[in-house]
C-alpha positions, 0 to 999 in steps of 0.5 A, spaced: 512 727 679 512 723 673 505 726 670 507 733 671 514 732 668 511 729 662 506 735 662 512 740 661 515 736 655 508 738 651 509 745 652 513 751 650 515 754 657 515 762 657 522 765 658 524 770 663 529 776 661 535 776 665 533 782 669 527 778 672 531 772 674 536 777 677 530 780 681 528 773 683 534 771 686 533 777 691 527 774 693 532 769 696 536 774 699 534 777 705 540 782 705 538 785 698 539 792 698 536 798 695 542 800 691 542 792 688 535 793 687 535 799 683 541 797 679 538 791 677 531 795 675 535 800 671 538 795 666 531 795 663 529 802 661 522 800 659 521 797 666 524 803 669 519 808 665 513 803 667 515 804 674 515 811 674 509 812 671 505 807 676 508 811 682 506 817 679 499 814 678 493 816 683 493 809 685 499 810 690 496 817 692 503 819 693 504 826 696 508 829 691 511 826 684 517 822 683 522 823 677 527 818 678 527 810 680 531 812 686 525 816 689 520 811 686 523 805 690 524 810 696 516 812 696 513 806 694 517 801 697 523 796 695 519 790 696 512 793 692 517 795 686 520 788 686 513 785 686 510 789 681 516 788 676 516 781 677 508 782 675 510 786 669 515 780 666 510 775 668 504 778 664 509 779 658 512 772 658 505 768 657 502 768 650 495 770 648 490 764 648 484 763 644 478 762 648 481 766 654 479 773 655 486 776 657 483 782 660 479 778 664 484 773 666 489 779 668 484 782 672 482 776 676 490 775 677 490 782 680 484 781 684 487 774 687 494 778 688 490 783 692 486 779 696 492 775 698 496 781 700 490 783 704 489 777 708 497 776 709 497 783 712 492 781 717 496 776 719 502 780 720 505 775 714 509 778 708 504 781 704 508 782 698 510 775 698 503 773 698 502 779 692 506 776 687 504 768 689 497 770 688 499 774 682 502 767 679 496 762 681 492 762 675 498 762 670 498 754 670 492 755 666 495 758 661 500 752 660 494 748 660 491 752 654 497 751 650 498 744 651 491 743 650 486 748 647 480 744 648 481 742 655 482 750 656 475 751 653 472 746 658 475 749 664 473 756 662 466 754 660 460 757 664 458 757 670 465 759 673 463 758 681 469 759 686 473 753 686 470 750 680 476 751 675 480 747 680 476 741 680 475 741 673 483 742 672 484 736 676 479 732 673 481 733 666 489 734 667 490 730 673 493 737 677 491 744 678 493 750 675 497 752 682 501 745 682 503 746 674 505 753 676 509 751 682 513 747 678 515 752 673 516 757 679 521 751 682 525 751 675 525 759 675 528 758 683 523 762 686 523 761 694 521 754 696 515 757 700 512 760 694 513 754 690 509 750 696 504 755 697 502 754 689 502 747 690 497 746 696 493 752 694 487 748 691 487 743 697 490 747 703 488 742 708 489 735 705 496 736 703 501 732 708 505 739 710 500 745 711 502 752 708 499 758 711 501 762 705 497 756 701 491 757 705 491 764 704 492 763 696 486 758 696 481 764 700 484 769 695 483 765 689 475 764 691 474 771 692 477 773 686 472 768 682 467 771 686 463 777 681 463 784 684 465 781 691 463 784 697 464 783 705 458 778 704 463 773 700 467 772 706 461 767 708 462 763 702 469 761 704 471 754 707 470 755 714 475 750 716 480 754 712 478 760 716 479 757 722 486 754 721 488 761 719 485 764 725 482 770 721 479 775 725 472 775 721 469 782 724 476 785 722 475 782 715 468 784 714 470 792 716 476 792 712 474 788 705 478 792 700 474 794 693 476 790 687 478 797 683 483 798 689 488 793 686 493 794 681 491 793 674 497 790 670 494 792 663 495 799 665 502 798 668 
């Protein structure tokens, strides 16, 4: 994509530490072991301490406290620990930008991650893969803001209706935040399934190759952009996307998650 390539020439790309890249490699390795994961995370004492603190928080409601990284991984789950670790690194890798409330931004990102996991789980898909992909979706907007702060202000102006940010991004830059962060994810060697989902998140039914995860991101992003979302928000989602995913709407209404049940990376 020549236009996207020229965009990347105009921004300073965030850097990820060696530990983060090692964790990304395990996303492409179905045989990654508990010991391998533990050894990678243990190379970063600050991250290990964060994970222990989170595992002992009320958010996970574990039956007893955990005192070691091994216990945290065993009780929270290897896939979840990896997702949270990558989420922490991504949170730290992108700069603060004027015109964008960082706390609100990351709250929205975590809501998107949470809704994506919930929808994926309902379809017996990989919930943790959906979580990390949902958490990444809005990161392309940060690169837009770095390249052109005035464009960011235009994208973020009120009203902020579900799906409107993507329309503004496409109009003002020629591509969506998902397409931008997909290119960065490709350069960072994230699994192609994640890259393709991000590429197709804004318009999941108009892309040549359909991505179920991309369609889930589309719905999750809209729910995250809905203030104080409740089961009624499901009625505002694009029916054609709901239909192609064969989602069980009565189940979704009865199991709609509270936004405060999602992990808060600001506290992490």
